[in-house]
C-alpha positions as YAML, in Angstrom:
chain: A
units: angstrom
residues:
- id: 1
  name: UNK
  ca: [-6.85, -19.68, -22.88]
- id: 2
  name: UNK
  ca: [-4.37, -21.23, -20.16]
- id: 3
  name: UNK
  ca: [-1.50, -19.06, -18.86]
- id: 4
  name: UNK
  ca: [0.67, -20.74, -21.11]
- id: 5
  name: UNK
  ca: [-1.07, -20.27, -24.38]
- id: 6
  name: UNK
  ca: [-1.51, -16.60, -23.92]
- id: 7
  name: UNK
  ca: [2.37, -16.19, -22.59]
- id: 8
  name: UNK
  ca: [3.10, -17.95, -26.74]
- id: 9
  name: UNK
  ca: [0.31, -16.03, -28.04]
- id: 10
  name: UNK
  ca: [1.43, -12.53, -27.03]
- id: 11
  name: UNK
  ca: [5.13, -13.82, -27.58]
- id: 12
  name: UNK
  ca: [4.42, -14.62, -31.28]
- id: 13
  name: UNK
  ca: [2.54, -11.42, -31.97]
- id: 14
  name: UNK
  ca: [4.80, -9.44, -30.44]
- id: 15
  name: UNK
  ca: [2.15, -7.95, -27.74]
- id: 16
  name: UNK
  ca: [3.82, -5.33, -24.87]
- id: 17
  name: UNK
  ca: [2.10, -5.15, -21.86]
- id: 18
  name: UNK
  ca: [1.95, -1.85, -20.05]
- id: 19
  name: UNK
  ca: [2.15, 1.50, -20.91]
- id: 20
  name: UNK
  ca: [5.65, 2.87, -21.90]
- id: 21
  name: UNK
  ca: [5.01, 6.07, -23.15]
- id: 22
  name: UNK
  ca: [8.14, 7.79, -22.58]
- id: 23
  name: UNK
  ca: [10.31, 5.33, -22.63]
- id: 24
  name: UNK
  ca: [12.01, 3.17, -25.38]
- id: 25
  name: UNK
  ca: [14.14, -0.20, -25.67]
- id: 26
  name: UNK
  ca: [17.22, 0.11, -26.62]
- id: 27
  name: UNK
  ca: [20.61, -1.85, -26.78]
- id: 28
  name: UNK
  ca: [23.02, -0.41, -24.32]
- id: 29
  name: UNK
  ca: [26.25, -2.31, -23.94]
- id: 30
  name: UNK
  ca: [27.13, -5.56, -24.59]
- id: 31
  name: UNK
  ca: [27.44, -6.19, -20.26]
- id: 32
  name: UNK
  ca: [24.01, -4.74, -19.74]
- id: 33
  name: UNK
  ca: [22.34, -5.19, -23.52]
- id: 34
  name: UNK
  ca: [19.09, -4.03, -23.33]
- id: 35
  name: UNK
  ca: [17.89, -1.12, -21.47]
- id: 36
  name: UNK
  ca: [14.83, 1.18, -21.28]
- id: 37
  name: UNK
  ca: [15.29, 4.86, -22.32]
- id: 38
  name: UNK
  ca: [13.85, 8.27, -21.90]
- id: 39
  name: UNK
  ca: [12.31, 9.81, -25.25]
- id: 40
  name: UNK
  ca: [11.31, 12.97, -23.61]
- id: 41
  name: UNK
  ca: [12.79, 14.75, -20.38]
- id: 42
  name: UNK
  ca: [11.16, 13.39, -17.28]
- id: 43
  name: UNK
  ca: [10.62, 15.28, -13.92]
- id: 44
  name: UNK
  ca: [11.14, 14.19, -11.00]
- id: 45
  name: UNK
  ca: [8.24, 11.84, -8.98]
- id: 46
  name: UNK
  ca: [6.67, 11.73, -12.53]
- id: 47
  name: UNK
  ca: [5.20, 8.55, -13.55]
- id: 48
  name: UNK
  ca: [7.60, 6.82, -16.42]
- id: 49
  name: UNK
  ca: [5.82, 3.90, -17.09]
- id: 50
  name: UNK
  ca: [3.55, 1.53, -16.24]
- id: 51
  name: UNK
  ca: [3.92, -2.43, -16.12]
- id: 52
  name: UNK
  ca: [1.54, -4.99, -17.63]
- id: 53
  name: UNK
  ca: [1.79, -8.36, -17.16]
- id: 54
  name: UNK
  ca: [0.34, -11.56, -15.03]
- id: 55
  name: UNK
  ca: [1.51, -12.85, -12.06]
- id: 56
  name: UNK
  ca: [2.70, -17.14, -13.40]
- id: 57
  name: UNK
  ca: [3.90, -19.88, -10.75]
- id: 58
  name: UNK
  ca: [7.14, -21.90, -10.95]
- id: 59
  name: UNK
  ca: [5.58, -24.93, -13.05]
- id: 60
  name: UNK
  ca: [4.68, -22.25, -16.47]
- id: 61
  name: UNK
  ca: [8.05, -20.42, -15.41]
- id: 62
  name: UNK
  ca: [10.27, -23.67, -15.82]
- id: 63
  name: UNK
  ca: [9.15, -24.41, -19.20]
- id: 64
  name: UNK
  ca: [11.00, -20.96, -20.15]
- id: 65
  name: UNK
  ca: [13.80, -21.16, -18.17]
- id: 66
  name: UNK
  ca: [16.10, -20.05, -20.79]
- id: 67
  name: UNK
  ca: [14.18, -16.67, -21.41]
- id: 68
  name: UNK
  ca: [14.95, -13.95, -19.26]
- id: 69
  name: UNK
  ca: [11.37, -11.77, -19.52]
- id: 70
  name: UNK
  ca: [10.03, -13.29, -15.91]
- id: 71
  name: UNK
  ca: [11.00, -11.29, -12.59]
- id: 72
  name: UNK
  ca: [10.91, -12.86, -9.74]
- id: 73
  name: UNK
  ca: [8.82, -10.79, -7.13]
- id: 74
  name: UNK
  ca: [7.39, -11.94, -3.31]
- id: 75
  name: UNK
  ca: [8.21, -15.83, -4.69]
- id: 76
  name: UNK
  ca: [5.88, -15.72, -7.82]
- id: 77
  name: UNK
  ca: [7.16, -14.58, -11.56]
- id: 78
  name: UNK
  ca: [5.27, -11.77, -13.23]
- id: 79
  name: UNK
  ca: [5.68, -11.83, -17.02]
- id: 80
  name: UNK
  ca: [6.08, -8.84, -18.53]
- id: 81
  name: UNK
  ca: [5.22, -9.90, -22.15]
- id: 82
  name: UNK
  ca: [7.10, -10.41, -25.19]
- id: 83
  name: UNK
  ca: [10.45, -12.16, -26.06]
- id: 84
  name: UNK
  ca: [11.24, -8.78, -27.66]
- id: 85
  name: UNK
  ca: [13.26, -6.49, -24.93]
- id: 86
  name: UNK
  ca: [11.25, -3.24, -26.45]
- id: 87
  name: UNK
  ca: [8.00, -5.39, -24.99]
- id: 88
  name: UNK
  ca: [8.72, -5.50, -21.44]
- id: 89
  name: UNK
  ca: [10.54, -3.65, -19.19]
- id: 90
  name: UNK
  ca: [14.07, -4.28, -20.00]
- id: 91
  name: UNK
  ca: [14.98, -1.73, -16.90]
- id: 92
  name: UNK
  ca: [18.56, -2.31, -15.69]
- id: 93
  name: UNK
  ca: [19.63, -2.06, -12.08]
- id: 94
  name: UNK
  ca: [21.80, 0.54, -10.47]
- id: 95
  name: UNK
  ca: [22.95, 0.87, -7.20]
- id: 96
  name: UNK
  ca: [22.56, 4.66, -7.94]
- id: 97
  name: UNK
  ca: [19.60, 4.65, -9.79]
- id: 98
  name: UNK
  ca: [17.10, 7.46, -11.23]
- id: 99
  name: UNK
  ca: [13.86, 5.82, -11.06]
- id: 100
  name: UNK
  ca: [12.44, 3.37, -8.32]
- id: 101
  name: UNK
  ca: [9.45, 0.96, -8.51]
- id: 102
  name: UNK
  ca: [6.26, 2.44, -6.52]
- id: 103
  name: UNK
  ca: [4.84, -0.85, -6.25]
- id: 104
  name: UNK
  ca: [5.36, -3.48, -8.97]
- id: 105
  name: UNK
  ca: [3.86, -1.99, -11.86]
- id: 106
  name: UNK
  ca: [4.45, 1.70, -11.45]
- id: 107
  name: UNK
  ca: [7.78, 3.15, -12.58]
- id: 108
  name: UNK
  ca: [8.88, 6.87, -11.13]
- id: 109
  name: UNK
  ca: [11.39, 9.36, -11.18]
- id: 110
  name: UNK
  ca: [13.48, 10.09, -8.09]
- id: 111
  name: UNK
  ca: [14.93, 13.18, -10.19]
- id: 112
  name: UNK
  ca: [15.05, 14.76, -13.28]
- id: 113
  name: UNK
  ca: [16.17, 12.22, -16.15]
- id: 114
  name: UNK
  ca: [16.95, 14.14, -19.22]
- id: 115
  name: UNK
  ca: [15.51, 12.57, -22.77]
- id: 116
  name: UNK
  ca: [18.12, 9.81, -23.85]
- id: 117
  name: UNK
  ca: [18.98, 8.43, -20.85]
- id: 118
  name: UNK
  ca: [18.80, 5.35, -19.36]
- id: 119
  name: UNK
  ca: [16.69, 4.65, -16.95]
- id: 120
  name: UNK
  ca: [17.50, 2.89, -14.43]
- id: 121
  name: UNK
  ca: [16.48, 0.58, -10.33]
- id: 122
  name: UNK
  ca: [18.30, -0.63, -7.70]
- id: 123
  name: UNK
  ca: [17.09, -4.35, -8.01]
- id: 124
  name: UNK
  ca: [17.73, -4.84, -4.07]
- id: 125
  name: UNK
  ca: [14.84, -1.92, -3.36]
- id: 126
  name: UNK
  ca: [12.11, -3.86, -5.57]
- id: 127
  name: UNK
  ca: [12.37, -7.47, -3.87]
- id: 128
  name: UNK
  ca: [12.84, -9.76, -0.80]
- id: 129
  name: UNK
  ca: [14.41, -12.94, -1.29]
- id: 130
  name: UNK
  ca: [17.30, -15.56, -0.16]
- id: 131
  name: UNK
  ca: [19.25, -14.83, -3.55]
- id: 132
  name: UNK
  ca: [21.96, -13.57, -5.80]
- id: 133
  name: UNK
  ca: [20.45, -11.22, -7.71]
- id: 134
  name: UNK
  ca: [24.17, -9.86, -9.26]
- id: 135
  name: UNK
  ca: [26.99, -11.97, -8.15]
- id: 136
  name: UNK
  ca: [28.98, -8.79, -9.83]
- id: 137
  name: UNK
  ca: [27.25, -6.12, -10.79]
- id: 138
  name: UNK
  ca: [28.63, -3.69, -13.29]
- id: 139
  name: UNK
  ca: [26.31, -0.93, -13.07]
- id: 140
  name: UNK
  ca: [29.85, 1.50, -12.80]
- id: 141
  name: UNK
  ca: [28.45, 3.35, -10.44]
- id: 142
  name: UNK
  ca: [30.81, 4.83, -7.53]
- id: 143
  name: UNK
  ca: [28.44, 3.58, -4.67]
- id: 144
  name: UNK
  ca: [28.09, 0.27, -6.39]
- id: 145
  name: UNK
  ca: [27.73, -2.72, -3.87]
- id: 146
  name: UNK
  ca: [29.49, -5.11, -5.86]
- id: 147
  name: UNK
  ca: [26.75, -7.70, -5.27]
- id: 148
  name: UNK
  ca: [23.25, -7.72, -5.25]
- id: 149
  name: UNK
  ca: [21.15, -9.84, -3.30]
- id: 150
  name: UNK
  ca: [17.80, -9.57, -2.55]
- id: 151
  name: UNK
  ca: [18.39, -8.95, 1.10]
- id: 152
  name: UNK
  ca: [19.94, -5.70, -0.08]
- id: 153
  name: UNK
  ca: [17.21, -3.62, 0.94]
- id: 154
  name: UNK
  ca: [18.14, -4.86, 5.00]
- id: 155
  name: UNK
  ca: [21.21, -4.85, 4.88]
- id: 156
  name: UNK
  ca: [21.87, -1.65, 3.17]
- id: 157
  name: UNK
  ca: [19.13, 0.28, 4.52]
- id: 158
  name: UNK
  ca: [18.22, 1.13, 1.35]
- id: 159
  name: UNK
  ca: [14.60, 2.36, 2.25]
- id: 160
  name: UNK
  ca: [16.39, 5.45, 4.42]
- id: 161
  name: UNK
  ca: [18.93, 5.84, 1.31]
- id: 162
  name: UNK
  ca: [15.96, 6.36, -1.17]
- id: 163
  name: UNK
  ca: [13.58, 8.05, 1.20]
- id: 164
  name: UNK
  ca: [10.91, 5.45, 1.42]
- id: 165
  name: UNK
  ca: [10.43, 5.87, -2.91]
- id: 166
  name: UNK
  ca: [10.47, 1.88, -2.99]
- id: 167
  name: UNK
  ca: [8.28, -0.91, -3.23]
- id: 168
  name: UNK
  ca: [5.67, -0.94, -1.05]
- id: 169
  name: UNK
  ca: [6.26, -4.30, 0.27]
- id: 170
  name: UNK
  ca: [10.10, -3.79, 0.84]
- id: 171
  name: UNK
  ca: [8.79, -0.44, 2.84]
- id: 172
  name: UNK
  ca: [6.47, -3.00, 5.04]
- id: 173
  name: UNK
  ca: [8.78, -5.27, 5.45]
- id: 174
  name: UNK
  ca: [11.34, -2.56, 6.94]
- id: 175
  name: UNK
  ca: [9.33, -1.13, 8.94]
- id: 176
  name: UNK
  ca: [8.22, -5.20, 10.32]
- id: 177
  name: UNK
  ca: [12.28, -5.40, 10.75]
- id: 178
  name: UNK
  ca: [12.58, -2.18, 12.47]
- id: 179
  name: UNK
  ca: [9.59, -2.43, 15.17]
- id: 180
  name: UNK
  ca: [10.71, -2.45, 18.75]
- id: 181
  name: UNK
  ca: [10.40, -5.88, 19.86]
- id: 182
  name: UNK
  ca: [7.88, -6.32, 22.73]
- id: 183
  name: UNK
  ca: [8.88, -7.55, 26.36]
- id: 184
  name: UNK
  ca: [7.16, -9.45, 28.00]
- id: 185
  name: UNK
  ca: [6.68, -7.69, 30.87]
- id: 186
  name: UNK
  ca: [5.10, -4.37, 28.43]
- id: 187
  name: UNK
  ca: [2.61, -7.10, 27.50]
- id: 188
  name: UNK
  ca: [1.69, -7.32, 31.54]
- id: 189
  name: UNK
  ca: [1.01, -3.62, 31.84]
- id: 190
  name: UNK
  ca: [-1.83, -3.25, 29.74]
...
């Protein structure tokens, strides 16, 4: 079975990819639509859920342009499973999040998250690309950056803000960007 057929099979049969044991998808409001909500109190640093899925390329993604269940990460699209928001991660953005992606599949709590609280992440701490994610952010945080981009991690020093509790790829890029450049004379001294 090829990936396109697998995606169609998953959608037709309402199959979820990943473990979302401590959350459920709920309608939040007309702006955000659906999001993930804690079904129990979640302790600081606890794994909230693991996302399942598969990587796909643009050729498959372009056939599903009107749908919103693909996540752009590292120049590839990640399919999280199902058209129903309960079947994919459906976690909303906030400029003051209560959770973070430890890597592309594990979501952890930044702080204690009470039951029935919406789980949010900062999309700017997850991806690296040159696109605008949100022209106008709707997170309503007092710390809202207004426009969210794929370079927010660098522009707003998100690794420092979040004490390096962000995507491992972004940490690597941050450390590389902040590494002092070697001067030509430095290499001559070795």
